[in-house]
C-alpha positions as CSV (number, residue, x, y, z in Angstrom):
1,M,17.4,57.0,32.8
2,I,17.9,53.3,33.7
3,V,21.1,52.5,35.5
4,F,22.3,49.7,33.4
5,Q,23.5,47.3,36.1
6,A,20.3,47.8,38.2
7,A,17.8,47.1,35.4
8,T,15.0,44.9,36.6
9,R,11.2,45.2,37.3
10,E,8.6,44.1,39.8
11,T,7.0,40.8,38.8
12,F,3.8,41.1,40.7
13,W,3.4,44.9,40.2
14,L,0.0,46.1,41.7
15,I,-1.1,42.5,42.5
16,G,-0.7,42.5,46.2
17,S,-0.2,39.7,48.7
18,T,-3.7,38.3,48.4
19,G,-3.5,38.3,44.6
20,K,-0.1,36.5,44.8
21,A,-1.6,33.8,47.1
22,V,-4.6,33.3,44.7
23,F,-2.1,33.2,41.8
24,Y,0.0,30.4,43.4
25,Y,-3.2,28.5,44.4
26,L,-4.5,28.6,40.9
27,A,-1.1,27.7,39.5
28,A,-1.0,24.6,41.7
29,V,-4.5,23.6,40.7
30,A,-3.7,24.0,37.0
31,I,-0.5,21.9,37.4
32,L,-2.3,19.2,39.3
33,V,-5.1,18.9,36.8
34,F,-2.4,18.8,34.0
35,L,-0.4,16.1,35.8
36,Y,-3.5,14.0,36.5
37,G,-4.6,14.3,32.8
38,V,-1.2,13.2,31.6
39,Y,-1.1,10.3,34.1
40,A,-4.6,9.2,32.9
41,R,-3.6,9.3,29.3
42,F,-0.5,7.1,29.8
43,M,-2.4,4.7,32.1
44,R,-4.9,4.3,29.2
45,Y,-2.1,3.2,26.9
46,T,-1.3,0.3,29.3
47,Q,-4.7,-1.1,28.6
48,G,-3.6,-1.7,25.0
49,S,-1.9,-5.0,24.0
50,D,1.8,-5.4,24.2
51,D,3.8,-4.2,21.3
52,P,6.0,-7.0,19.8
53,L,8.8,-4.5,19.0
54,D,11.3,-3.1,21.5
55,R,10.1,0.5,21.5
56,L,12.4,1.7,24.3
57,G,15.7,0.0,23.5
58,D,18.7,2.3,23.3
59,L,16.5,5.1,24.8
60,G,19.3,7.7,24.8
61,T,19.7,7.4,21.0
62,R,16.0,7.5,20.6
63,L,15.7,10.7,22.6
64,R,18.5,12.4,20.7
65,T,17.0,11.5,17.4
66,A,13.5,12.6,18.4
67,T,14.9,15.8,19.8
68,K,16.7,16.5,16.5
69,L,13.6,15.7,14.4
70,V,11.4,18.0,16.6
71,A,13.9,20.8,17.0
72,T,14.7,21.1,13.3
73,N,11.1,20.7,12.2
74,E,12.4,18.8,9.1
75,K,9.2,16.8,8.6
76,Q,7.1,20.0,8.7
77,F,9.3,21.5,6.0
78,D,8.9,18.5,3.8
79,R,6.7,19.5,0.8
80,D,5.4,22.6,2.6
81,I,7.9,25.4,3.4
82,Y,5.1,27.7,4.7
83,A,4.1,25.1,7.3
84,G,7.7,24.5,8.2
85,I,8.4,28.2,8.9
86,M,5.0,28.5,10.7
87,H,5.6,25.5,13.0
88,T,9.2,26.5,13.7
89,F,8.1,30.0,14.8
90,I,5.4,28.5,17.0
91,L,7.5,25.7,18.5
92,W,10.6,27.7,19.3
93,G,8.6,30.7,20.4
94,F,6.5,28.5,22.7
95,L,9.5,26.6,24.1
96,V,11.5,29.8,24.8
97,L,8.5,31.4,26.6
98,V,8.0,28.3,28.7
99,V,11.7,28.2,29.6
100,A,11.7,31.9,30.3
101,T,8.7,31.5,32.7
102,A,10.5,28.6,34.4
103,I,13.7,30.8,34.9
104,L,11.6,33.6,36.4
105,G,9.8,31.1,38.7
106,F,13.1,29.6,39.8
107,D,14.5,33.1,40.6
108,I,11.4,34.2,42.6
109,D,10.5,31.0,44.4
110,L,13.9,29.3,45.0
111,Y,16.9,31.5,44.3
112,R,15.7,34.7,46.1
113,P,14.5,33.0,49.3
114,L,17.8,31.0,49.6
115,M,20.3,33.6,48.4
116,G,18.6,36.8,49.6
117,E,19.1,38.4,46.2
118,S,17.9,38.1,42.6
119,F,19.9,37.1,39.5
120,W,17.1,38.7,37.3
121,V,18.9,42.1,37.2
122,G,21.3,44.0,35.1
123,D,22.8,42.4,32.0
124,F,21.0,39.1,32.5
125,Y,17.6,40.9,32.9
126,L,18.2,43.0,29.7
127,A,19.3,39.9,27.7
128,Y,16.4,38.0,29.1
129,Q,13.9,40.7,28.0
130,F,15.3,40.9,24.5
131,V,15.2,37.1,23.9
132,V,11.7,36.9,25.3
133,D,10.4,39.7,23.1
134,A,12.2,38.2,20.0
135,F,10.8,34.7,20.4
136,G,7.5,36.0,21.6
137,L,7.2,37.9,18.4
138,L,8.1,34.9,16.4
139,F,5.5,32.9,18.3
140,V,2.7,35.5,17.5
141,I,3.8,35.6,13.9
142,G,3.7,31.8,13.6
143,V,0.3,31.6,15.2
144,G,-0.9,34.4,12.9
145,M,0.3,32.4,9.9
146,A,-1.7,29.4,11.2
147,I,-4.8,31.6,11.6
148,Y,-4.3,33.0,8.1
149,R,-3.9,29.5,6.5
150,R,-6.9,28.1,8.4
151,Y,-9.4,30.9,8.1
152,V,-8.3,33.1,5.1
153,V,-6.7,30.6,2.7
154,H,-9.0,27.9,4.1
155,N,-6.4,25.3,3.3
156,H,-8.3,22.2,2.4
157,R,-6.2,19.7,4.3
158,L,-6.9,21.4,7.6
159,W,-10.6,20.7,7.4
160,G,-12.4,17.4,7.7
161,K,-15.0,15.3,9.5
162,H,-13.0,15.6,12.8
163,T,-12.5,19.4,12.6
164,S,-14.2,20.7,15.7
165,L,-14.3,23.6,18.2
166,E,-11.2,22.3,20.0
167,D,-9.2,23.3,16.8
168,D,-10.5,26.8,17.0
169,L,-9.9,27.1,20.7
170,F,-6.4,25.8,20.4
171,V,-5.2,28.2,17.8
172,W,-7.0,31.2,19.3
173,A,-5.8,30.4,22.8
174,L,-2.2,30.4,21.6
175,F,-2.8,33.7,19.8
176,L,-4.3,35.4,22.8
177,L,-1.6,34.1,25.1
178,G,1.1,35.5,22.8
179,V,-0.6,38.9,22.3
180,G,-1.7,39.0,25.9
181,G,1.9,38.7,27.1
182,F,2.9,41.7,25.1
183,L,-0.2,43.7,26.3
184,V,0.8,43.0,29.9
185,Q,4.3,44.1,29.2
186,A,3.4,47.3,27.3
187,I,0.8,48.5,29.9
188,S,3.4,47.8,32.6
189,M,6.0,49.9,30.8
190,V,3.5,52.8,30.6
191,G,2.7,52.6,34.3
192,Q,6.3,52.2,35.5
193,P,8.4,55.3,34.5
194,Q,11.7,53.5,35.3
195,R,11.0,51.2,32.3
196,A,10.5,54.1,29.9
197,T,13.8,53.5,28.1
198,E,13.8,49.7,28.2
199,T,14.3,49.4,24.5
200,V,15.6,45.8,24.7
201,S,11.9,44.9,25.2
202,F,11.4,46.2,21.7
203,V,7.9,44.8,21.1
204,G,6.6,45.9,24.4
205,F,8.4,49.3,24.1
206,A,6.8,49.9,20.7
207,M,3.3,49.0,22.0
208,A,3.9,51.2,25.0
209,E,4.8,54.1,22.8
210,G,1.6,53.5,20.8
211,F,-0.5,53.5,24.0
212,R,1.1,56.8,25.1
213,A,0.4,58.2,21.7
214,I,-3.3,57.6,22.0
215,G,-3.4,59.1,25.5
216,M,-2.7,56.4,28.0
217,D,-0.9,57.7,31.1
218,A,0.6,56.1,34.1
219,A,-2.6,56.3,36.1
220,L,-4.7,54.7,33.4
221,A,-2.1,52.0,33.0
222,A,-2.2,51.3,36.7
223,T,-5.9,50.9,36.6
224,L,-5.9,48.6,33.6
225,Y,-2.9,46.5,34.5
226,P,-4.5,44.2,37.1
227,W,-7.3,43.3,34.8
228,V,-5.1,42.6,31.9
229,W,-2.6,40.7,34.1
230,W,-5.3,38.4,35.6
231,H,-6.9,37.8,32.2
232,H,-3.6,36.6,30.9
233,S,-2.8,34.5,34.0
234,L,-6.2,32.8,34.0
235,L,-6.0,32.0,30.3
236,A,-2.5,30.5,30.9
237,F,-3.7,28.4,33.8
238,A,-6.8,27.2,31.8
239,F,-4.6,26.3,28.9
240,I,-2.1,24.3,31.1
241,A,-5.0,22.4,32.7
242,W,-6.6,21.8,29.3
243,I,-3.5,20.4,27.6
244,P,-4.0,16.6,28.4
245,Y,-7.7,16.6,27.5
246,A,-7.7,17.9,24.0
247,K,-5.7,18.8,20.9
248,P,-2.8,20.5,22.9
249,F,-1.8,17.1,24.2
250,H,-0.1,16.5,20.9
251,M,2.7,18.7,22.2
252,I,3.5,15.7,24.5
253,S,2.2,12.7,22.6
254,S,3.9,13.7,19.3
255,F,7.3,13.8,20.9
256,G,6.7,10.5,22.7
257,N,5.5,9.0,19.4
258,I,8.7,10.0,17.7
259,V,10.8,8.6,20.5
260,V,9.2,5.1,20.3
261,R,8.9,5.0,16.5
262,D,10.1,2.0,14.5
263,E,12.5,3.1,11.8
264,K,11.4,0.2,9.6
265,A,7.7,0.8,10.2
266,G,5.6,-0.3,7.3
267,A,8.5,-2.0,5.6
268,R,8.2,-4.6,8.3
269,L,4.9,-5.4,10.0
270,P,5.2,-6.6,13.6
271,S,5.3,-10.4,13.8
272,V,2.3,-12.2,15.4
273,P,2.5,-14.7,18.3
274,A,1.6,-18.4,17.7
275,D,-1.4,-18.1,20.0
276,L,-2.8,-15.2,17.8
277,D,-3.5,-13.2,20.9
278,H,-4.5,-9.6,20.1
279,V,-3.5,-9.8,16.5
280,N,-6.9,-8.7,15.1
281,A,-9.2,-5.8,15.9
282,E,-12.1,-7.3,17.8
283,S,-11.8,-4.6,20.4
284,I,-10.0,-1.3,20.8
285,D,-7.7,-2.8,23.4
286,D,-6.5,-5.3,20.8
287,F,-4.5,-2.4,19.4
288,T,-1.1,-2.0,20.9
289,W,-0.2,0.8,23.3
290,K,1.9,2.3,20.4
291,E,-1.2,2.2,18.2
292,L,-3.2,4.0,20.9
293,L,-0.4,6.6,21.2
294,D,-0.6,7.0,17.4
295,Q,-4.2,8.1,17.8
296,D,-3.4,10.7,20.4
297,A,-0.4,12.0,18.5
298,C,-2.4,12.9,15.4
299,T,-2.6,16.7,15.0
300,K,-5.3,16.7,12.3
301,C,-2.8,18.4,9.9
302,G,-4.1,16.4,7.0
303,R,-0.7,15.7,5.4
304,C,-1.4,12.0,5.2
305,S,-4.7,12.6,3.5
306,S,-3.2,14.9,1.0
307,A,-0.5,12.3,0.2
308,C,-2.8,9.3,0.0
309,P,-3.3,8.1,-3.6
310,A,-6.4,6.1,-2.6
311,K,-8.1,9.3,-1.4
312,A,-6.9,11.2,-4.5
313,S,-8.4,8.5,-6.7
314,G,-11.8,8.7,-5.1
315,R,-11.6,5.6,-2.9
316,P,-13.3,5.9,0.5
317,L,-10.0,5.9,2.4
318,D,-8.8,9.0,4.4
319,P,-5.9,7.9,6.6
320,R,-6.4,10.8,9.0
321,D,-10.1,9.9,9.5
322,V,-9.3,6.3,10.2
323,I,-6.8,7.2,13.0
324,L,-9.2,9.8,14.4
325,D,-12.3,7.5,14.1
326,L,-10.5,5.0,16.2
327,K,-9.5,7.6,18.7
328,S,-13.1,9.0,18.9
329,Y,-14.4,5.5,19.4
330,R,-11.9,4.8,22.2
331,E,-12.8,8.0,24.0
332,G,-16.5,7.2,23.6
333,L,-16.1,3.8,25.2
334,D,-14.1,5.5,28.1
335,N,-17.1,7.8,28.6
336,G,-19.6,4.9,28.7
337,A,-20.6,4.4,25.0
338,E,-21.8,1.0,23.8
339,P,-19.2,-1.0,22.0
340,T,-19.6,-1.7,18.2
341,P,-17.5,-3.7,15.8
342,I,-14.2,-2.0,14.9
343,I,-14.5,-3.0,11.2
344,A,-17.2,-4.9,9.3
345,D,-18.4,-5.4,5.8
346,G,-21.6,-3.4,5.9
347,G,-23.7,-2.5,9.0
348,N,-22.7,-0.4,12.0
349,S,-18.9,-0.4,12.6
350,V,-16.2,2.2,13.4
351,I,-14.4,1.6,10.1
352,A,-16.1,0.2,6.9
353,A,-14.5,-2.7,5.2
354,E,-14.3,-0.9,1.9
355,T,-12.2,1.8,3.5
356,M,-9.5,-0.7,4.4
357,E,-9.8,-2.5,1.1
358,S,-9.0,0.8,-0.6
359,C,-5.5,1.0,1.0
360,M,-2.6,0.5,-1.4
361,A,-0.1,-0.1,1.4
362,C,2.1,2.5,-0.4
363,M,3.2,4.1,2.9
364,A,2.7,7.6,1.5
365,C,0.7,8.5,4.6
366,M,3.5,7.4,6.9
367,D,6.1,9.2,4.9
368,A,4.1,12.4,5.1
369,C,3.3,12.2,8.8
370,P,5.4,14.7,10.8
371,V,4.8,12.8,14.1
372,E,5.6,9.3,12.9
373,I,2.2,7.7,13.1
374,E,2.4,4.1,11.8
375,H,-0.8,3.9,9.9
376,L,-0.1,0.5,8.3
377,S,0.2,-1.3,11.6
378,S,-3.4,-0.3,12.5
379,F,-4.6,-0.8,9.0
380,T,-3.2,-4.3,8.8
381,R,-4.7,-5.2,12.1
382,M,-8.1,-4.4,10.8
383,N,-7.4,-6.2,7.6
384,R,-6.6,-9.3,9.6
385,Q,-10.0,-9.0,11.3
386,L,-11.7,-8.9,7.9
387,T,-9.7,-11.9,6.6
388,D,-10.4,-13.8,9.8
389,E,-14.1,-13.3,9.3
390,G,-14.0,-14.1,5.6
391,A,-15.3,-10.6,4.9
392,I,-13.1,-10.0,1.9
393,K,-13.6,-9.6,-1.8
394,S,-14.2,-12.8,-3.8
395,S,-11.2,-11.9,-6.0
396,M,-8.9,-12.0,-2.9
397,Q,-10.5,-15.3,-1.8
398,D,-9.6,-16.7,-5.2
399,V,-6.0,-15.5,-4.7
400,F,-5.8,-17.2,-1.3
401,G,-7.2,-20.4,-2.8
402,N,-4.6,-20.3,-5.6
403,L,-1.8,-19.9,-3.1
404,M,-3.0,-22.7,-0.8
405,Q,-3.4,-25.1,-3.7
406,K,-0.6,-24.1,-6.2
407,G,1.7,-21.8,-4.3
408,N,1.2,-18.9,-6.7
409,T,-1.4,-16.2,-7.2
410,F,-2.2,-17.3,-10.8
411,G,-3.3,-20.9,-9.8
412,E,-0.9,-22.3,-12.4
413,A,1.0,-25.5,-11.9
414,P,4.3,-25.1,-10.0
415,R,6.1,-27.2,-12.7
416,K,5.4,-24.3,-15.1
417,R,7.1,-21.7,-13.0
418,A,10.3,-21.6,-15.0
419,D,8.6,-22.1,-18.5
420,W,9.4,-18.4,-19.2
421,A,13.0,-19.4,-19.6
422,A,12.4,-21.9,-22.4
423,E,12.9,-19.2,-25.1
424,L,16.3,-18.2,-23.8
425,E,19.4,-19.3,-25.8
426,F,21.1,-20.5,-22.6
427,D,20.2,-22.6,-19.6
428,I,19.5,-21.1,-16.2
429,P,21.3,-23.1,-13.4
430,D,19.2,-24.8,-10.7
431,A,20.3,-23.2,-7.4
432,R,19.2,-26.4,-5.6
433,E,21.8,-28.4,-7.4
434,T,24.8,-26.0,-7.8
435,S,26.5,-23.3,-5.8
436,V,25.8,-19.8,-7.1
437,E,26.7,-16.2,-6.2
438,Y,23.2,-14.9,-6.6
439,L,20.0,-16.9,-5.7
440,W,17.5,-15.2,-8.0
441,Y,13.9,-15.1,-6.7
442,V,12.0,-14.4,-9.9
443,G,8.5,-13.9,-8.5
444,D,5.0,-14.7,-9.5
445,Y,4.4,-12.1,-12.3
446,P,7.7,-12.5,-14.1
447,S,7.1,-16.3,-13.9
448,Y,3.5,-16.5,-15.1
449,D,2.3,-13.2,-16.6
450,E,3.1,-13.0,-20.4
451,R,4.0,-9.3,-20.3
452,N,6.3,-9.7,-17.3
453,K,7.9,-12.9,-18.7
454,K,9.7,-10.6,-21.1
455,V,11.2,-8.7,-18.2
456,A,12.4,-12.0,-16.6
457,R,14.0,-13.0,-19.9
458,S,15.6,-9.6,-20.2
459,L,17.0,-9.8,-16.7
460,A,18.3,-13.3,-17.2
461,T,20.1,-12.1,-20.4
462,L,21.7,-9.3,-18.5
463,F,23.0,-11.7,-15.9
464,E,24.3,-14.0,-18.6
465,A,25.9,-11.2,-20.5
466,A,27.7,-9.9,-17.4
467,G,28.9,-13.4,-16.5
468,V,27.1,-13.5,-13.3
469,S,26.9,-16.7,-11.3
470,F,23.2,-17.1,-10.6
471,G,20.4,-19.7,-10.3
472,I,16.8,-20.0,-9.5
473,L,14.6,-22.4,-7.4
474,F,12.4,-23.6,-10.3
475,D,9.2,-25.2,-8.9
476,D,10.5,-24.8,-5.3
477,E,9.8,-21.1,-5.7
478,K,6.4,-19.8,-4.4
479,Y,4.8,-16.4,-4.0
480,D,6.7,-14.3,-1.5
481,G,3.7,-13.3,0.6
482,N,4.3,-9.5,1.0
483,D,1.0,-8.2,-0.2
484,I,-1.3,-10.9,1.1
485,R,0.2,-10.1,4.5
486,R,-0.9,-6.5,4.1
487,V,-4.4,-7.7,3.1
488,G,-4.4,-9.6,6.5
489,E,-3.6,-13.2,5.6
490,E,-0.9,-13.7,8.2
491,F,-0.9,-17.5,8.5
492,L,-0.6,-18.1,4.8
493,Y,2.2,-15.6,4.7
494,L,4.0,-17.6,7.4
495,E,3.6,-20.8,5.5
496,L,5.1,-19.2,2.4
497,A,8.0,-17.6,4.4
498,G,8.7,-20.9,6.2
499,H,8.8,-22.8,2.9
500,H,11.2,-20.3,1.4
501,V,13.7,-20.1,4.2
502,E,13.8,-23.9,4.2
503,S,14.5,-23.8,0.5
504,F,17.2,-21.1,1.0
505,E,18.9,-23.2,3.7
506,A,19.1,-26.1,1.3
507,C,21.0,-24.0,-1.3
508,E,24.5,-22.6,-1.5
509,F,24.7,-19.0,-2.4
510,D,26.1,-15.6,-1.3
511,Q,23.2,-13.2,-1.9
512,I,19.5,-13.2,-2.8
513,V,18.4,-11.0,-5.7
514,C,14.7,-10.2,-6.3
515,T,12.9,-9.1,-9.5
516,D,10.0,-7.5,-7.6
517,P,10.5,-4.8,-5.0
518,H,7.6,-6.4,-3.0
519,S,9.6,-9.7,-2.7
520,Y,12.8,-7.7,-2.0
521,N,11.0,-5.9,0.9
522,T,9.5,-8.8,2.7
523,M,12.6,-11.1,2.3
524,K,14.9,-8.3,3.5
525,N,12.8,-6.8,6.3
526,E,10.2,-9.3,7.4
527,Y,11.5,-12.8,7.0
528,P,14.3,-12.2,9.5
529,E,11.7,-11.0,12.1
530,I,9.7,-14.3,12.2
531,D,10.3,-16.6,15.1
532,F,9.8,-19.8,13.1
533,A,10.2,-21.9,16.2
534,E,6.8,-20.7,17.4
535,F,5.1,-22.3,14.4
536,A,7.4,-25.2,13.3
537,D,5.5,-27.8,15.5
538,D,2.1,-26.7,14.1
539,P,1.0,-29.6,11.9
540,I,-0.7,-27.1,9.6
541,M,2.6,-25.4,8.8
542,P,4.5,-27.0,5.9
543,F,7.9,-26.5,7.4
544,E,10.1,-27.6,10.2
545,Y,12.6,-24.7,10.3
546,D,12.8,-23.6,13.9
547,E,15.2,-20.6,14.0
548,Y,15.3,-17.0,13.1
549,W,16.4,-16.7,9.5
550,N,19.1,-14.2,8.6
551,A,18.7,-12.4,11.9
552,D,22.2,-11.0,11.7
553,G,21.8,-9.9,8.1
554,D,24.7,-12.1,6.9
555,I,22.8,-12.9,3.7
556,Q,22.3,-9.7,1.7
557,V,18.9,-9.3,0.0
558,L,19.0,-7.1,-3.0
559,H,16.8,-5.7,-5.7
560,W,18.0,-6.5,-9.2
561,T,18.7,-2.9,-10.1
562,Q,21.2,-2.7,-7.2
563,V,23.1,-5.7,-8.6
564,V,23.0,-4.6,-12.2
565,E,24.0,-1.0,-11.4
566,Q,27.2,-2.4,-9.8
567,L,27.8,-4.6,-12.9
568,V,27.5,-1.5,-15.1
569,S,29.8,0.5,-12.8
570,D,32.3,-2.3,-13.0
571,G,32.2,-2.3,-16.8
572,R,30.9,-5.8,-17.1
573,L,28.1,-4.9,-19.5
574,G,30.1,-2.6,-21.8
575,L,27.7,0.3,-22.0
576,S,29.0,3.7,-23.0
577,G,26.0,5.7,-21.9
578,T,25.2,6.9,-25.5
579,E,23.3,3.9,-27.0
580,L,19.7,5.2,-26.8
581,D,18.3,8.6,-27.4
582,Y,14.8,8.2,-25.9
583,T,13.1,10.8,-23.8
584,V,11.9,9.0,-20.7
585,T,10.5,9.4,-17.2
586,Y,10.8,7.0,-14.3
587,H,8.2,5.8,-11.8
588,D,9.6,5.1,-8.3
589,P,8.0,1.9,-7.0
590,C,6.7,2.3,-3.4
591,H,8.4,-0.9,-2.1
592,L,11.7,0.1,-3.6
593,G,11.6,3.8,-2.8
594,R,9.6,4.8,0.2
595,Y,9.9,1.3,1.8
596,N,13.6,0.8,1.2
597,D,15.1,4.2,0.3
598,E,16.5,3.0,-3.1
599,Y,16.2,5.8,-5.6
600,E,19.6,6.1,-7.3
601,A,20.3,2.6,-8.7
602,P,17.4,2.6,-11.2
603,R,18.2,6.1,-12.3
604,A,21.9,5.3,-12.8
605,L,20.9,2.4,-15.1
606,I,18.5,4.6,-17.1
607,R,21.3,7.1,-17.6
608,A,23.7,4.3,-18.5
609,T,21.6,3.5,-21.6
610,G,21.9,7.1,-22.9
611,A,18.2,7.8,-22.4
612,E,17.3,11.4,-21.3
613,L,15.5,11.2,-18.0
614,Y,13.0,13.7,-16.9
615,E,11.6,13.5,-13.4
616,M,7.9,13.7,-12.7
617,P,6.7,16.3,-10.2
618,R,5.9,13.5,-7.8
619,S,9.0,11.4,-7.6
620,H,11.4,9.8,-5.1
621,D,9.7,9.6,-1.7
622,D,6.8,11.7,-3.1
623,S,6.0,9.1,-5.8
624,F,2.4,8.4,-6.6
625,C,1.4,4.7,-6.2
626,C,0.4,2.7,-9.3
627,G,-2.5,1.2,-7.3
628,G,-1.3,-2.4,-7.2
629,G,-0.1,-2.6,-3.6
630,G,-2.0,-3.9,-0.6
631,G,-4.0,-6.3,-2.8
632,G,-5.0,-3.6,-5.3
633,L,-3.6,-5.8,-8.1
634,W,-6.3,-8.3,-7.5
635,M,-9.3,-6.1,-6.7
636,D,-11.8,-4.2,-8.8
637,L,-12.4,-1.0,-6.8
638,E,-14.7,2.0,-7.4
639,E,-12.5,4.9,-8.4
640,D,-12.9,8.4,-10.0
641,V,-9.7,7.7,-11.9
642,K,-7.3,4.8,-11.6
643,P,-4.0,5.7,-10.0
644,S,-2.2,4.2,-13.0
645,E,-4.1,6.5,-15.3
646,E,-3.4,9.6,-13.2
647,R,0.3,8.7,-13.1
648,L,0.5,8.4,-16.9
649,R,-1.3,11.7,-17.3
650,E,1.2,13.2,-14.9
651,A,4.1,11.8,-17.0
652,L,2.7,13.3,-20.2
653,E,1.3,16.6,-18.9
654,D,3.2,17.7,-15.8
655,T,6.7,16.5,-16.5
656,E,9.0,19.2,-18.0
657,A,9.3,17.3,-21.2
658,G,5.5,16.9,-21.5
659,D,4.3,14.9,-24.4
660,R,7.8,14.4,-25.7
661,I,8.1,11.6,-23.1
662,E,8.3,8.4,-25.2
663,K,8.8,5.7,-22.6
664,F,7.4,5.3,-19.1
665,V,10.2,3.4,-17.3
666,V,9.4,1.1,-14.3
667,A,11.3,-1.3,-12.1
668,C,8.5,-3.4,-10.6
669,P,6.4,-6.2,-12.3
670,M,3.3,-5.1,-10.4
671,C,3.8,-1.6,-11.7
672,T,4.3,-2.9,-15.2
673,T,1.0,-4.8,-14.9
674,M,-0.9,-1.8,-13.5
675,F,0.5,0.7,-16.0
676,E,-0.1,-1.5,-19.0
677,D,-3.7,-1.7,-17.8
678,G,-3.9,2.0,-17.2
679,R,-2.4,2.7,-20.7
680,K,-5.4,0.9,-22.2
681,T,-8.2,2.1,-20.0
682,G,-6.8,5.7,-20.0
683,N,-6.4,5.8,-23.8
684,F,-2.6,6.3,-23.6
685,E,-1.7,3.4,-25.9
686,D,-0.6,5.7,-28.7
687,A,1.0,8.3,-26.5
688,I,3.5,6.3,-24.4
689,E,5.2,2.9,-24.0
690,I,5.6,1.1,-20.7
691,V,9.1,-0.4,-20.4
692,D,11.0,-2.1,-17.6
693,I,14.6,-0.9,-17.0
694,A,15.8,-4.4,-17.8
695,E,14.2,-4.1,-21.3
696,L,15.7,-0.7,-21.8
697,L,19.2,-2.1,-20.9
698,I,18.7,-5.0,-23.3
699,E,17.9,-2.6,-26.1
700,A,21.0,-0.5,-25.3
701,L,23.2,-3.6,-25.3
702,D,21.8,-4.7,-28.6
703,V,22.6,-1.3,-30.1
704,S,26.1,-1.4,-28.6
705,G,26.7,-4.9,-30.0
706,S,27.3,-6.4,-26.6
707,I,24.5,-8.8,-27.3
708,E,24.5,-10.1,-30.9
709,T,20.8,-10.8,-31.1
710,V,17.8,-10.5,-28.8
711,S,14.8,-12.6,-29.6
712,Q,11.5,-10.9,-30.4
713,S,9.9,-12.4,-27.4
714,Q,12.4,-10.5,-25.2
715,T,12.0,-7.0,-26.6
716,D,8.6,-6.7,-28.3
717,S,6.1,-5.4,-25.9
718,D,3.5,-4.2,-28.4
719,D,1.8,-7.5,-28.7
720,S,1.8,-8.4,-25.0
721,S,-1.1,-10.3,-23.6
722,P,-3.6,-8.5,-21.2
723,P,-2.3,-8.0,-17.7
724,A,-3.6,-10.5,-15.1
725,T,-5.7,-8.1,-13.1
726,A,-9.2,-8.3,-11.8
727,D,-10.1,-5.6,-14.3
């Protein structure tokens, strides 16, 4: 029986001095190959262009946050509990086995030679063996779950054009390492009688008992042990050396990618320098070092592809393939391949133009990615290349022309911008002439599109009813620039931003409130990032403003639902919460939800009307894009089914209330436009009504008597004119 305090074992049992020497030699070679590979990877990143963001500022906080995200596996659990459990078992099993190996190496190679004794004995040894067996078992179970999902279930998102032998080698190498460790332990226990009662090594003990049951004795174990031990050791060395050169490198690059992530990625695109150096995608090294790291961090998990509404709609975009296509191209160049265009309209290129045109800039791919790949940065870079070459759809060229000539996407006269307010029974103040609490940026669609003019009138009526001090810019207001920037038109975006900040500076107000989440996003997150001084002296730029605007966030930029929700909470609109008895569902706009994490204010307003709200299966940060973002509002694209049609189908078929849903509630003019279009093309006109929250509130106020009368033009959406889309 084992003497408890003396419990230990021989690490190199039956290996001998020559075997030990060979072992250490191979270990050194494997580590050197590993270190060189990691060095070469990181040196390759230095060939990318500089990143305009400070990716290493407050490094301590970044490391703590990244460690928390990785350790908890919270992104892996998001929308996929099976994957979360699987990855947690693999990650923690692997980490504990690595740490355990390091502890043993420290004892053998440093502590024993210096101290003349080992700490790997007694209680510590027994506890060590139990922990190693427990986490080793979790590791094997986790890898087994991965094998089951990949090869038995054949989960669709794990397979694609970049699935290759390295994926098979990776998962099976992990499995063989885990099982091999237990085999080495079990055979050792059969061959060493002093370990016969080492039950703390419960997995090895059970396997040893099984081997004895089928006839293995100590002599046979001693014969087999060196072969099994060397097989396990050589596989471990090969795996270590292989890590920087294939898929296992994501164990390093993914953590690094999370450390240097931009928490506002997507919501703010990196600003461009005045010399336009490395802003496009003429070569792979125009991509920043972070964008190159993104490519190596990709684990091929397919979460981005599964979340992408463009892919779901049959468009030719697969976010995973774009990132991996760029990686494959880069690696090909590094191995001597001939360069080709990164992106082009037709012909031979790494990425086809139609692929990038398909992107809705909804950020679903980035939200789903467990390793913080910033897809939109790379996508926008390629869009800039297309725009610079003029290789964009004619409908987008028309939009650019309208903006350059008229300042709005409709090509309408600027003097007509506030005509929507003519039917109101009160005057809207001019924020250029009077001090106001809220400077209201109305936006293009509420100003010029007949359907959305009703939303603007409803919102103005809400402000008036609540006694809000507000004003607008009238013909000084232009298009905000958010979506043309994501299509790649950076300079026109800068012109619009410069014009607006100069207009803002000439007004007296406390806060900016936006009708459109797209305007809200760019004014809140992107206008403050622009160094206007770099462009103010350019004769092409129609502004002289030469500072950062709102860099300290002193001016609060809000979406109108946030403002009105506070008004309702303060009792300034007199709603009891019982006025309406509709059964409704709500669509989270991408730029309000995923971009800016605002989910509750719109829902609070819906509940304030008395309407019964049912959530769609895809809601909050999992919301399915309407298809209007990223220029989709102005493009006619080939699709199996329009995203707006799919979303309306989901509302009526997959929501718990089913076809009892009467109203499809939105909080974005672009969404209103897309869903009104989808209601017609998808034959949903008799099944459901599209209504903005502002219109729902006006109806509730009319019922409550807080507003004596509401003109037909404000509330009647049945006779609305066709939405202004390319369709």
